[in-house]
C-alpha positions in Angstrom: 105.1 149.3 -25.0 101.6 149.0 -23.7 101.4 147.1 -20.5 99.0 144.4 -21.9 101.5 143.6 -24.6 104.3 143.1 -22.1 102.0 141.1 -19.8 101.0 138.9 -22.8 104.7 138.4 -23.6 105.6 137.6 -20.0 102.7 135.1 -19.8 103.8 133.5 -23.0 107.3 133.0 -21.7 106.0 131.7 -18.3 103.6 129.3 -19.8 106.1 128.0 -22.4 104.1 129.1 -25.5 107.3 128.7 -27.5 107.2 124.9 -27.5 108.0 122.5 -30.2 106.1 122.3 -33.5 106.3 120.2 -36.6 108.5 121.1 -39.5 106.4 120.7 -42.7 109.5 120.4 -45.0 111.6 118.3 -42.6 114.4 120.8 -42.8 114.7 121.6 -39.1 115.9 119.5 -36.1 113.2 118.4 -33.7 113.3 121.0 -30.9 111.7 118.9 -28.1 114.0 115.9 -28.9 117.1 118.2 -28.9 116.0 119.8 -25.7 115.4 116.4 -24.0 118.8 115.3 -25.2 120.4 118.4 -23.7 118.6 117.7 -20.4 119.8 114.2 -20.0 122.6 112.9 -22.2 124.5 116.1 -22.8 123.9 118.0 -19.6 127.0 118.8 -17.5 128.2 121.3 -14.9 129.7 124.6 -16.2 133.4 124.8 -15.3 134.6 127.7 -13.3 136.1 130.4 -15.6 134.5 129.1 -18.7 133.6 131.7 -21.4 130.8 131.1 -24.0 130.3 133.5 -26.9 127.6 133.7 -29.6 128.2 135.7 -32.8 124.8 137.2 -33.5 124.0 137.2 -37.2 121.1 139.1 -38.8 117.7 137.5 -39.4 115.1 139.0 -41.6 117.4 141.8 -43.0 114.8 142.7 -45.6 112.3 143.7 -42.9 114.9 145.8 -41.1 116.2 147.5 -44.3 113.2 148.0 -46.6 110.1 147.7 -44.4 111.3 150.0 -41.5 108.9 152.9 -41.7 111.3 155.4 -40.0 113.7 156.9 -42.6 115.6 158.6 -39.8 117.1 155.4 -38.5 119.6 154.1 -41.1 121.0 151.6 -38.7 121.0 148.6 -41.1 120.5 145.1 -39.8 121.0 143.7 -36.3 124.1 141.9 -35.2 126.5 141.7 -32.3 127.8 139.3 -29.7 126.6 137.6 -26.5 129.0 136.5 -23.8 128.4 134.3 -20.8 131.2 133.8 -18.2 131.2 131.4 -15.2 132.6 133.3 -12.1 132.3 132.0 -8.5 129.2 130.0 -9.3 127.5 132.9 -11.1 126.6 133.3 -14.7 127.7 136.7 -15.9 125.8 137.7 -19.1 126.7 140.5 -21.5 124.9 141.1 -24.8 126.2 143.8 -27.3 123.9 144.6 -30.1 124.0 147.1 -33.0 121.7 147.8 -35.8 118.5 147.2 -33.8 115.5 149.6 -34.0 116.4 152.4 -31.5 113.9 153.9 -29.1 113.2 157.5 -29.9 110.4 160.0 -30.1 109.0 158.0 -33.1 109.4 154.7 -31.4 109.4 155.2 -27.6 108.7 151.6 -26.8 111.6 150.1 -28.8 112.5 147.2 -26.5 114.1 144.1 -27.8 113.1 140.8 -26.3 116.2 138.5 -26.1 116.5 135.0 -24.8 118.7 131.9 -24.6 116.9 129.3 -26.6 117.2 125.6 -26.0 118.3 124.1 -29.4 119.6 123.5 -32.1 120.6 126.0 -34.9 119.7 129.4 -36.3 117.1 129.4 -39.0 117.8 130.2 -42.7 115.2 131.3 -45.2 114.3 127.6 -45.6 112.3 128.1 -42.4 109.9 130.4 -44.2 107.4 127.7 -44.9 104.5 130.0 -45.8 106.6 131.7 -48.4 105.9 135.3 -47.3 109.7 136.2 -47.4 109.9 136.5 -43.6 111.0 134.0 -40.9 108.6 134.7 -38.1 109.0 133.6 -34.4 106.9 130.4 -34.9 108.7 129.4 -38.1 112.1 129.8 -36.4 111.1 127.8 -33.4 112.0 124.3 -34.8 115.5 125.6 -35.4 116.5 127.5 -32.3 114.1 125.7 -29.9 111.9 126.9 -27.1 112.8 129.8 -24.8 115.1 128.7 -21.9 116.1 132.0 -20.2 114.8 135.5 -20.9 117.8 137.9 -20.9 116.0 140.7 -19.1 116.7 142.9 -16.1 116.4 140.1 -13.6 118.3 137.2 -15.1 117.6 135.0 -12.1 113.8 135.3 -12.5 113.0 132.9 -15.4 109.2 133.3 -14.8 108.8 137.1 -14.8 105.3 138.2 -15.8 106.5 141.5 -17.2 110.1 141.0 -18.5 112.2 144.2 -18.8 114.2 143.9 -21.9 116.8 146.4 -23.2 116.2 149.4 -25.4 118.4 150.3 -28.4 119.5 153.9 -28.8 121.2 156.2 -31.2 121.5 156.2 -35.0 123.4 152.9 -34.8 120.6 151.2 -32.8 123.0 149.8 -30.2 122.6 148.5 -26.6 124.6 146.7 -24.0 122.9 144.3 -21.7 124.6 143.0 -18.5 123.2 140.8 -15.7 124.3 138.0 -13.4 122.6 135.1 -11.7 123.5 132.1 -9.6 123.9 129.1 -11.8 122.5 126.8 -9.1 119.3 129.0 -8.9 119.0 129.1 -12.7 119.3 125.3 -13.0 116.9 124.8 -10.1 114.3 126.9 -11.9 114.9 125.1 -15.2 115.1 121.6 -13.6 118.1 120.8 -15.8 121.7 121.9 -16.5 122.3 124.9 -18.6 124.6 123.1 -21.0 125.4 126.3 -22.8 127.3 124.9 -25.8 124.1 123.5 -27.2 122.1 126.7 -26.9 121.3 129.7 -29.0 120.8 133.4 -28.3 117.9 135.1 -30.3 117.1 138.9 -30.4 113.6 140.0 -31.4 111.8 143.2 -32.2 111.3 145.8 -35.0 109.4 149.1 -35.1 105.8 148.4 -34.1 104.7 150.4 -37.1 106.6 148.1 -39.5 104.0 146.9 -42.1 104.3 143.1 -41.9 102.1 140.7 -44.0 99.1 139.2 -42.2 100.8 135.8 -42.6 103.5 136.7 -40.1 102.8 134.7 -37.0 103.4 135.7 -33.3 102.5 134.7 -29.8 98.9 135.1 -28.6 98.2 138.8 -27.8 101.7 140.0 -28.8 102.3 142.1 -32.0 104.3 140.2 -34.6 106.7 143.2 -34.8 107.7 142.6 -31.1 108.5 138.9 -31.5 110.0 139.0 -35.0 113.6 137.5 -34.8 116.2 139.9 -36.0 119.5 138.2 -34.9 120.6 134.8 -33.8 123.8 133.1 -32.8 125.1 129.7 -31.5 126.8 129.7 -28.1 130.3 128.2 -28.3 132.9 127.8 -25.5 136.1 129.7 -26.3 137.8 129.3 -22.9 
């Protein structure tokens, strides 16, 4: 990944470029309202030993299956699980993904941006308001809400200018991400409680050579292939 693309992505995350936008068809929850509700009415401390899991379901499978320009990577569509456990005041995060575009000689910069988003549901194809058959990062925003925590190498640094996201590998396009951070430090940086049961995990990124329509939107200065959502899941407490 060229440095200026990573810097643009980091700047977008830092400046909060993924903020609320209107929903032309009225089918999505209002992200800023849901986020505000999470900050105030629904926010609560995370209990020691609690475990939260998100089942990550594919988004934009047509892009991953039929538009992928590399025939050597028959890895299907992205999916997996994200786990967050509260241990001794720390948030331990693990994300297992399969079916993502792997980094190899043909795609050496195959990183996958991933984040905890603030609200309120995973998008369906109803989010494709411009009718190009693809739910881009901007169209998905009213559903899963703005970025809350980048799941990169330094989980505790929510304002990293150059986030270091995981790379997938192998024909199955898999990766395991693991990191920990102080819950108090995270909440101090966010200025609100994590309130994980109301949040979503979103995975992004396809081959940079994938031929996407010009109508597919992205963040300023960042290729649409890098920000394209490929999997999403709602966090639920199971313990």
